[in-house]
Backbone as CSV, one residue per row, in Angstrom:
resi,resn,N_x,N_y,N_z,CA_x,CA_y,CA_z,C_x,C_y,C_z
1,MET,-0.667,-16.769,8.983,-0.725,-16.022,11.065,0.416,-15.589,10.869
2,LYS,1.087,-16.645,11.894,2.764,-16.082,12.000,3.382,-15.127,11.567
3,GLU,3.442,-15.127,9.948,4.214,-14.291,8.950,3.496,-12.070,10.229
4,ARG,2.415,-12.120,10.040,1.945,-11.283,10.594,2.135,-10.723,11.829
5,ASN,2.268,-11.569,12.756,3.006,-11.824,13.758,4.293,-10.717,13.828
6,LEU,5.748,-11.206,13.325,6.611,-11.345,12.501,6.809,-10.210,12.452
7,TYR,5.402,-9.563,11.707,5.404,-8.068,10.739,5.431,-7.288,11.510
8,ASP,4.189,-7.232,12.926,4.024,-6.050,13.705,5.012,-5.859,14.572
9,GLN,6.245,-6.756,14.755,7.447,-6.281,15.266,7.601,-5.662,15.304
10,LEU,7.797,-5.017,13.224,8.796,-3.560,12.196,8.592,-2.590,12.616
11,SER,9.230,-2.004,12.519,9.194,-0.426,12.435,9.166,-0.122,10.671
12,LEU,8.139,0.980,10.793,8.041,0.988,9.530,9.426,1.269,8.656
13,LYS,11.064,1.797,8.985,12.043,2.021,8.666,12.554,0.622,7.837
14,GLU,12.238,-0.280,9.329,13.048,-1.998,9.104,12.512,-1.930,7.821
15,ILE,10.815,-2.634,8.553,9.907,-2.591,6.505,10.441,-2.375,5.545
16,PHE,11.008,-0.945,5.473,11.036,-0.659,3.794,12.844,-1.157,3.672
17,VAL,13.386,-1.390,4.627,14.682,-2.236,5.015,14.067,-3.736,4.850
18,GLU,14.098,-4.228,4.547,12.948,-5.096,4.517,12.840,-5.262,3.012
19,LEU,11.651,-4.584,2.954,11.259,-4.962,0.813,12.422,-3.966,0.309
20,THR,13.509,-3.390,0.328,14.785,-3.229,-0.224,15.106,-4.384,-1.084
21,GLU,16.116,-5.439,0.293,16.718,-5.850,0.280,15.710,-7.682,-0.490
22,ASN,14.509,-7.440,0.141,14.054,-9.290,-0.748,12.389,-8.666,-1.073
23,PRO,11.944,-7.757,-1.812,9.891,-7.369,-2.326,9.627,-8.252,-1.739
24,ASP,8.940,-9.418,-0.642,8.293,-9.871,-0.730,6.886,-8.989,0.011
25,ARG,6.035,-10.317,-0.866,4.975,-9.831,-0.978,3.744,-9.711,-0.136
26,ALA,3.766,-10.178,1.340,3.504,-10.858,1.617,3.456,-9.563,3.381
27,LEU,4.627,-9.448,3.083,5.348,-8.004,3.595,4.491,-6.841,2.282
28,TYR,4.740,-6.818,1.823,4.106,-5.697,1.062,2.793,-5.110,1.337
29,ASN,2.199,-6.225,1.208,0.345,-6.372,1.785,0.256,-6.189,3.237
30,PHE,1.244,-6.329,4.149,0.923,-6.602,5.637,0.688,-4.811,5.850
31,PHE,2.184,-4.019,5.301,2.636,-2.835,4.894,1.235,-1.935,4.597
32,PHE,0.863,-2.494,3.671,-0.910,-1.613,2.542,-1.252,-1.926,3.263
33,ASN,-2.197,-2.877,3.688,-3.493,-2.854,5.028,-2.527,-2.142,6.546
34,LYS,-2.219,-1.925,6.755,-1.773,-1.164,7.419,-1.972,0.353,7.001
35,TYR,-1.590,0.967,6.040,-1.826,1.647,5.962,-2.560,2.497,5.210
36,TYR,-2.898,1.528,4.394,-3.885,2.280,2.868,-5.926,2.598,4.199
37,PRO,-5.928,1.928,5.269,-7.007,2.932,5.897,-6.425,4.020,6.315
38,LYS,-5.316,4.080,6.901,-4.993,6.451,7.526,-5.117,6.769,6.067
39,LEU,-5.275,6.647,5.278,-4.029,6.986,3.796,-5.727,7.704,3.762
40,ILE,-6.995,6.272,3.265,-7.677,7.173,2.319,-8.550,8.458,3.578
41,TRP,-8.440,8.039,4.824,-8.911,8.845,6.375,-8.714,10.717,5.917
42,PHE,-6.958,10.415,5.536,-6.530,11.355,5.356,-6.964,11.939,3.912
43,ALA,-6.942,11.638,3.200,-7.041,11.985,1.334,-8.609,12.456,1.652
44,LEU,-9.102,12.053,2.247,-10.654,12.442,2.460,-10.762,13.766,2.753
45,ILE,-9.763,14.106,3.456,-9.739,15.467,4.489,-10.038,16.883,3.040
46,TYR,-9.014,16.252,2.136,-9.011,17.465,0.866,-10.267,17.426,-0.100
47,VAL,-10.083,15.701,-0.432,-10.658,15.066,-1.761,-12.657,15.338,-1.385
48,LYS,-12.616,14.564,-0.074,-14.212,14.380,0.259,-14.630,13.593,-0.656
49,GLN,-14.062,12.616,-1.369,-14.946,11.187,-2.481,-14.405,10.042,-2.159
50,HIS,-15.004,9.076,-2.263,-13.839,8.399,-1.203,-13.551,8.048,-2.522
51,SER,-14.136,7.488,-3.734,-13.643,6.369,-5.011,-11.996,6.962,-5.282
52,LEU,-12.273,8.611,-5.051,-11.570,9.586,-5.748,-10.375,9.089,-4.466
53,ALA,-10.444,9.025,-3.016,-9.353,9.378,-2.108,-8.168,7.548,-2.257
54,GLU,-8.792,6.850,-2.983,-8.947,5.457,-2.997,-8.045,5.373,-4.484
55,GLU,-8.724,6.004,-5.369,-7.370,5.815,-6.296,-5.683,6.315,-6.093
56,ILE,-6.154,7.910,-5.566,-4.861,8.530,-5.027,-4.167,7.936,-3.677
57,VAL,-4.528,7.698,-3.325,-3.406,5.632,-1.814,-3.407,5.184,-2.657
58,SER,-3.937,4.955,-4.100,-3.245,3.802,-4.328,-2.485,4.044,-5.088
59,ASP,-2.846,5.146,-6.154,-1.222,5.887,-7.003,-0.326,6.144,-5.703
60,VAL,0.078,6.720,-4.212,0.805,7.079,-3.700,1.829,5.509,-3.354
61,MET,0.975,4.448,-3.734,1.231,3.455,-2.294,1.903,2.419,-3.388
62,MET,1.898,2.523,-4.432,2.651,2.506,-6.481,3.724,3.133,-6.137
63,ASN,3.583,4.169,-6.137,5.249,4.833,-6.296,5.971,5.043,-4.901
64,ILE,5.164,4.471,-3.661,6.252,4.226,-2.769,6.609,3.177,-2.994
65,PHE,6.396,2.445,-3.307,6.791,0.600,-3.639,8.206,0.715,-4.802
66,LYS,8.266,1.852,-5.800,9.189,2.035,-6.113,10.248,2.609,-5.613
67,LYS,9.898,3.489,-4.554,11.267,4.524,-3.552,11.436,3.728,-2.837
68,ARG,10.807,2.453,-2.656,11.174,1.679,-1.390,12.928,2.073,-1.231
69,GLU,13.954,1.930,-1.950,15.074,2.252,-1.617,15.242,3.555,-1.564
70,LYS,14.875,4.166,-1.723,15.213,5.292,-1.437,14.918,6.161,-0.213
71,LEU,13.620,5.062,0.092,13.186,5.715,1.376,13.556,4.832,2.468
72,ALA,14.119,3.892,2.504,14.574,3.202,3.444,15.738,3.493,4.089
73,SER,16.656,4.531,3.499,17.558,5.384,4.357,16.848,6.663,5.155
74,SER,15.449,7.077,4.709,14.624,8.016,5.190,14.416,8.295,6.562
75,GLU,14.321,9.065,7.549,14.188,8.899,8.757,12.552,9.055,8.606
76,ASN,12.061,9.365,8.647,10.480,9.852,8.680,9.355,9.365,7.736
77,ILE,9.303,8.123,7.587,8.804,7.497,6.321,7.346,8.192,6.561
78,GLU,7.099,7.708,7.987,5.763,7.831,7.748,4.840,9.519,7.187
79,GLY,5.741,10.477,7.867,5.765,11.981,6.587,5.664,11.947,5.744
80,TYR,6.414,11.245,5.155,6.804,11.392,3.902,5.634,10.891,3.182
81,ILE,5.236,9.202,3.455,4.045,9.116,3.434,2.672,10.240,3.596
82,PHE,2.806,10.224,4.513,1.553,10.944,4.254,1.875,12.696,4.215
83,ILE,2.364,13.406,3.625,2.819,14.799,2.538,2.411,14.037,1.450
84,SER,3.073,13.289,1.126,2.841,12.820,-0.785,1.750,12.216,-0.873
85,VAL,0.469,12.061,0.406,-0.935,12.068,-0.349,-1.863,13.424,-0.109
86,LYS,-0.735,13.714,0.748,-1.228,15.227,0.977,-0.971,15.883,-0.423
87,ASN,-0.325,15.878,-0.738,0.655,16.959,-1.654,-0.124,16.253,-3.290
88,GLN,-0.653,14.884,-3.734,-1.334,14.022,-4.450,-2.412,14.871,-4.685
89,SER,-3.521,15.066,-2.808,-5.001,15.248,-3.326,-4.683,16.862,-3.575
90,LEU,-3.966,17.483,-2.802,-4.507,18.827,-3.323,-3.922,19.008,-5.352
91,LYS,-3.070,18.327,-5.635,-2.494,18.057,-7.478,-3.809,18.093,-7.926
92,TYR,-4.428,17.546,-7.138,-5.941,16.538,-8.504,-6.222,17.895,-8.421
93,LEU,-6.882,18.827,-6.877,-8.750,19.542,-6.949,-7.903,20.846,-7.226
94,ARG,-5.954,21.002,-7.428,-6.074,22.094,-8.083,-5.943,21.706,-9.668
95,LYS,-5.589,21.015,-10.591,-5.712,20.015,-11.874,-7.410,20.221,-12.487
96,HIS,-8.815,20.181,-11.524,-9.891,20.258,-11.474,-10.806,20.898,-10.916
97,LYS,-9.895,21.999,-10.778,-10.822,22.759,-9.679,-11.997,23.515,-10.091
98,ASN,-11.546,23.796,-11.778,-12.657,24.614,-12.236,-13.911,23.067,-12.819
99,LYS,-13.783,22.261,-13.043,-14.683,21.555,-13.587,-15.450,21.329,-12.159
100,VAL,-14.960,21.359,-10.949,-15.433,21.044,-9.502,-16.676,22.678,-9.141
101,PHE,-15.966,23.312,-9.830,-17.200,24.674,-9.231,-17.890,24.592,-10.933
102,ILE,-17.911,24.305,-12.522,-19.041,24.460,-13.379,-20.073,23.413,-12.663
103,ASP,-19.701,21.849,-11.863,-20.123,21.188,-11.288,-21.382,21.327,-10.581
104,ASN,-20.569,21.929,-9.705,-21.889,22.650,-8.585,-22.570,23.555,-8.778
105,TYR,-22.443,24.733,-9.642,-22.993,25.462,-10.680,-24.125,25.160,-11.406
106,GLU,-23.547,24.573,-11.865,-25.080,23.416,-12.450,-27.004,23.155,-11.835
107,ASN,-25.894,22.126,-10.711,-26.546,21.611,-9.331,-27.348,22.388,-8.879
């Protein structure tokens, strides 16, 4: 619990700098737990399906962790994360637009 209080004091940029220098699982979990619910709600604006939103956000979070070194020098990490979720959601919709139309027609 002491770690959580320490992490609460860090900015998102500081979290990414720290994750770059020392990929600490507890710090990543803190970041994940702080942003995951917000990103799910954001993805739901586009995909309307909770399980799909979870899949999209999980993929984005994994990619963000892989790019943490690059993001540590970014000025607007939060904006980048939300735009990534939006782009992944729209990419999914474009890829599956015919299936959605057919499913709606059959029902």
